[in-house]
C-alpha positions in Angstrom: 11.9 -17.0 29.4 12.1 -20.0 26.9 13.1 -18.4 23.7 11.1 -21.2 21.8 8.1 -19.9 24.0 8.4 -16.7 23.4 8.9 -17.4 19.9 5.2 -19.8 19.4 3.2 -16.2 21.7 4.5 -14.3 18.3 3.4 -17.0 15.9 0.4 -16.8 17.3 -0.2 -13.0 17.9 0.8 -13.1 14.2 -1.7 -16.1 12.9 -4.6 -14.8 15.0 -3.9 -10.7 14.0 -3.9 -10.9 10.4 -7.8 -12.2 9.5 -9.5 -9.5 12.1 -7.0 -7.4 10.9 -8.6 -7.6 7.2 -12.0 -7.9 9.1 -11.6 -4.3 10.4 -10.2 -3.3 7.6 -12.7 -4.4 5.2 -16.0 -2.9 7.5 -14.6 0.4 7.6 -14.4 0.5 3.5 -17.3 -0.5 4.3 -19.1 2.5 6.1 -20.1 0.1 8.7 -22.1 2.8 11.1 -20.7 1.1 14.6 -17.1 2.0 16.0 -16.3 -1.8 17.5 -14.1 -2.1 13.3 -12.1 0.9 14.5 -11.0 -0.9 17.7 -10.4 -4.3 16.7 -7.8 -2.6 13.9 -6.2 -1.2 16.7 -5.7 -4.3 18.4 -5.0 -6.3 15.9 -2.5 -3.5 14.9 -0.6 -4.4 18.3 -0.9 -7.9 18.3 1.1 -8.1 14.7 3.2 -5.3 16.0 3.9 -7.5 19.3 4.5 -10.4 17.7 6.5 -8.8 15.4 8.5 -7.5 18.4 8.5 -10.9 19.7 10.4 -12.3 16.6 13.2 -10.4 16.2 13.8 -9.8 20.0 15.4 -13.1 20.2 
């Protein structure tokens, strides 16, 4: 695949993952009764890690 395309995807994952990470952290700290914030936290963490791996891979 094209290196520029992978970097674009990586930046997109980092930009979209960061606000969701902040939101889920705040929701889990404020004792939200739902289990959704922890699931969102896990997914956004994976998005950010994938973005970092794609940036440093090329």
